[in-house]
Every structure is written in structure tokens, then in C-alpha cells.
C-alpha positions, 0 to 999 in steps of 0.5 A: 768916187775914184781916189788918188790911189786909183789915179796913180794906178792909171798913171802906172799903167801908162793911161795918163791921157785917161787919168788927166781926162778923168781928173777933168771930168771930176772937176766939171760939174756938168759931167756929174749928171752924165751917165757912166757909160758916156763918161767912160766912153769919152775917157777911152776915146781920149786915151785912144786918140792920145796913143794914136797921136803919140804913135804918129809923132814917133813914126815921123821922128824915126823917119828923120825927114829932111822936111818934116812939114811937107804936106801933100795938101801944100804942093804947088801945082803951078803949070811950069812944074808939070805935076800930075795932081791926080797921080800925086793924090793917088800915090798919097793913098800909099796903095803903092806900099801895099802893092810893093811898088817903088816911086821914082821922082825925077826932075831938075835940081831945085824942082821940089823932089825932096819936098815931094818925097817927104810929103809922100813919107808923111802920108805913109806915117799918117797911115801908120807905115814905118818910114826911113828917109836918107840922102844917098850920100849919107847912106853910102857914108853910113854903110862905109863906116858900118863895114869898117866898124863891123856893124854892117848887118845892123846898119843894113837892118836900119834901112831894110826894116821900114815899110817905106825907104826914101832915098833922096839925091839918088845917083847924083854922083856916080857910085863906086862898084862896091856901093852899087852892089849894096843899093 
């Protein structure tokens, strides 16, 4: 039987989901009759799933989505919006990322472009791609501040490092010459 010292070691090794699941197994009388291999397999599955879920949460948090609840499944395809459902579902596979392609979402203000962009970003996170969402006015301000504070290179890395960069509110304003070179 595993003692408290072993449980503490699991926690120290950051196997907390496994340690919690093991504690639950030890307190469940039905588990005592289960073969060791099956119990170990269950514990490993729980730890693996926990780590994948934590990674997904971290990717979503780092992406800084304007609409973190956006989902491809919740897109409204009503006729007036002229959305191509098969194209959206194809883009949701994130194949465009591996092919190094860009997506431009155009349409009238208030048409749901930001929601759609965030939904594509969420799908990318679910496939464990790093994503960064930023409104263009915020990006330009961030770059201007970085130039004045001497940390331009570090700031640019923040926007060039992710596999998917979502620029929202693209060209709603006319860009000055200096900013257009950055973008």
C-alpha cells in the first residue's frame, strides 16, 4: 500500500492529478479487486488528460481572446449573413496554419467578424497551436510604446512567436507610414 511519503513525492513531481486519483482509488472498495495494470492505466490516463486540459487552458489564456467563449459550433448561419458553412468547417481544421496561409475575414461592422476570428483561434488552441489575438489599434499603440521604451524587439517577438496571430479591426483606420512598415 502506498504511504503518505509516496503521495508527497507524486505531488512534488507535479503529478497531482495522479496522486488525487490514487487517493480516490485507495478509498474505493471496488478498486481493490481491480488488477494493478488496469488501475495504473486509469491513473496515467487521468494525469495525461489533466495535463492536456491545463495546456489548453494556458493557451487560451495567453491568446487573450476578446471573446473567449467563441465557438465554431455556435456560429449562426442564418441566410442574411452569407456565411459558407462548409468553408468555415474546413477552416476549423486549422489546415491553413500548417500550410502557412492567411485568412482575411471581411464584412460590415457588427457582422460577427471578431466572433468568427476568436472561434477560429479557439479551434487552433484546441489543436495546441499557440495563438495571439490583438486589436490592430492596440498593437500599434503597443509598438509605439515599445519604440519609446527601447523594448521594440521583445514586443515584436510577442506578436511573431505564436503560430496564429489574429489581427482584429484590421485597417479600420488609415495607417501612418511608420506603422504600415511594421505590419
